N, C-alpha and C positions, 0 to 999 in steps of 0.2 A: 426585562429576559433576568432570568434566573439560572445560577451556575451554582449545582450539584459536585459537590469534590469528593463527597469522598464515595469508595469504592462500591462501598454495600449499599450503600443508598441508588446508586448507579446500579450494578446490578439487577434489584429490584426492579429498576426502572425499562431497562432493557428488556427483561423477562416478559413485561405486563404488556400484551397487543392493545391495548387501549392509550396508550402512550404512541401517535402517529410522529410522522418525519411530517416538517414543514413543505409539503409538494411545489413542488416548481409548476409554472403557468404552463395549461395543456394548448392555452392557445398563444402561447409567445410566439413574435414578429419575426426574429433573426435566429439563425442555423443553429449557434449554440443557445440562445434559449429553449428552444424547438429541442436539440441531442440533450439538457438535461430534465426536457419533460417526457422524455421518450426513455429512459432508462429505470433499471428498477430501483434503483437508493433514493429515489427524489417523488417518492409515489406511494400510494397506500391500499390495504384492503385486497379487491381480489384483483384489479389491475397488476398490483406488485406482486401477488403471488403465482398470477400468468405466467408475468417476463420475470420473477424468480425462478420457476421450475424450464425456464425456455434457456436460462442462464448456465443453470445445473447442470443441465444436458450437453448442452454445447461443451463444458467446460468438462465433462465425462469423458470428452471423445479422446482426449490431451491426456498420452502417459508421461507419468510424474518422471521416468529414467531418462525420457528422449528428449523431456524439457528442461531437467538437470544436465544432460552434456550439451544441449543450446547451446545453453547460461554458462557451461564453462568453457567452451569454444570459443565462444564473439568474447571473453574473458580475457582467454589465451590472447586472441590476434592483438584485443586490445592492447593490451599490458606490450606487447610486441612489436608498436608501433613507435616512432622519433620523431618528435618528445613523446615519453608515455605519458596516457594522461593523468588525470588525477583520481582519486580513490571514488574522488563526490560525482565524476564523468558517466565510471563504469559504472558505479554504483545506479544510477539516475538511466543512464540509456540500455544497458544490457537486460534489463526485464523488459521492457518495450519491445526489443529486437526479438528477444527470445520468445516471450509469449504470441508477437505480431508473428514469427513464421508459425510456429507450433498452431495457431488458429488459420494460417490460409492467407494472412491481409500482403498484400502488392508492394513490393520495394519496404517492406519490412527495416530497414536500417535506415527508412527515411525518416519511420516516423516520430523519434522522442524527441528532436526538436519540437513537434508540432503537439507531441501532449503534454510537454513542458509550458506550451504557449495558454492549453486552460486549465492546465492541474492546481494551479491556484485558488483559480475564482470555480474551480469544479464545485466543492464545497456550499460556499456562498450566494454565488450566482452575480456577484460581480466584479464586474469586470474593468481593468483602465485601460484597456486598447480594444473597443466592443469590433473595431472591421478586423486586427489581427485572430481574438477569438473566434470570429465567423469565418474566417479564411482558413485558418487552422483547425475547426471542426468541421469543414466542410472534404476539407483534405484526408481527415482521417477517417472520414465517410465514405470519400469516395476509394480509397484504398481495401475495403473490405471485402472481404471474400465474395459475400449473397449477394442475392437479389433482391433481399427482405429489406425493407430500411427496418422493421422493429430491430431484426435480429444484426444489421448493422451498428444500432444504436449499442444494445447491450452490449456486442465485443468491442467497441471505441472504451465504453464504461472500463471495460479490464485494464485497455491500457494506461488510461488517464489515473487510475487507481495503483496500477501497478507504479508507475513514475514515480506516483507520489507515496506510498505508501511502504511498497518493496523497496525500493531504494534507499528510502531512508529508514529503514531497518535496515539494510547494508551498511551505510553512513556508521547511522550509531553505534553497531557492533563493532568495527573496526578503530573507532572512538574508544570504543571500552577493551576493546585485544589490547592498545596501546599504551592503554595507562592499567593494563593487568598484573603487571611484574615479570617476574621469571618465570615463573611455572602459569602461563598461562593455559585457561579453560579449551576442552575440547572445541570446535565450530558446532555442534546442536548446542552445547550447554550456551554459547558464550549467545547463542540468539533467541536462547530461549529464556536467558539472565533478563536481553535487552529488552525483549516483548516483554517482562512484568515490570522493568524498574524505569525504561524509557519508550513509552509507548510509540513507535514512531506515529500514528495518531493519535496526538493527543483530548483531543475532543468529539465531540459527536452532538447534532442535536435533536429533541424533540421537541411536543407540543402539548403540553399538560389536559387530560381530559377532566372530569366533574370527578370528584372523587365519592361524592356520592353512589357512584354506578360501580364502587369495589373498588377502583383500580390503587393496584400495591405502591409502596415510595414512601416516601415523604410527603408530605404534605404543603404542598402549591397551590397558587391559586389558577382555576382552573380558562385553561384559553393561554397558560401564559408560557413564553416561549423560553424551553432549558436547555442552558447548555453541560452536558454531559462531562465530565472530564473522569478518562481516560488513565490519565498517568497520577493520582492523585492519590491519599494516605488511604490506608482500610485498618477501620477501627477493627474487626476481626482480626489483623495480624495478629501473630505472637512471637516469640524463640523458635517455637516448633513451624509454625504455617505461617510462608512467608505471603504478601499480597496476592491476591487475587489478580490474576491477567485478563483484561480487558482488550487490549488491543487490539484482536481482531470481531471487537463486539459479546455480542453475547444472546441467546432469544432467538428467535424466529428471523430475525435480521441479523447474523452474524453474517462475516465475512463467507462470501459464496468459494473463495477460493482459499483459505488460509494452507492448502497443504501445496498448493501450487507456488504461495509466496513462499514456503518454506522451502521447497526443492530449489529454487531459484536461487534464494539468500546463499544456501549452504553449499553451492554449486560456486558463484561465486567470492565466498568469503575462502571456500579452499584452497581457489585458487590466489587470489589477493594475498595470503598467506607463505602459500606456495614460491611466489613471486618474492613475496621478504624475504622468506629464508635462503633464495638461490643472492639475494643479492646481497647479505648479510655474509654468506659466506664469501661473495665475490671482494666484498670489503675486509674478510680478513685475509684472504689472500692476498690482496694487494697490501695491507702492513705485511705481512710478510715477508712480503718480498724487496719492500724499504728499507727491514732490518736487518734483511742480508746484505743489501744495498750500502750499509755501514760499511 
């Protein structure tokens, strides 16, 4: 396994269709393994292209403004609970529920724990509890809105990726906000900087082709498994040109839903910021009362 760290090299590889993804086993016997074999992320060639087109078609049916309203409403409801959930809980649960609702999943509020069960193993295929992963996969697929098994797998793919990637984006953005000082950035700028400097998806994988066939990028051994860092240094960066952003990937296999992810993230972060502002005002008022009481 070879790790490619510089973003300039990573960008070249992502843009080159000769670098393929490690494929899931199409003959896999378990529900979780079959799910991975049925999604677009772990397939290549014509199979990937057909699944990707179908995925984009289903995503096109979601109105971004409605998705953002759903995410904002879910965040407000969560923050009204007693005790209030942690930022991490909101960041992970709201994207899955909001997207599930907009996609027509049944009982969308129950899906985040199921997505959590397989999110860590999704990219590698390595599970620590195979029975739990299989059960979660089957329940997610059973909750999908359609009767078409291939479509169901693609829709579940979106929920799992929302749990992992969009959830991490919100968490890291809020951490960045906490360290931003007295003049915090606007939410869109905050998320843009987080995507650039602290990618919620830190790496992806490719298989190196035969470079004699004209593949671009760094010189690597034919057939080698490459780990591509999306959060590494960028040799092309200068004082006037920040590092390129690779958080959503690049090329024909880039994230199929960057606008959806950002719509959800902006809505959640805005509501979290409003809640923090209200809490700050409340604390200030309490301090004033305490002073007056003296």
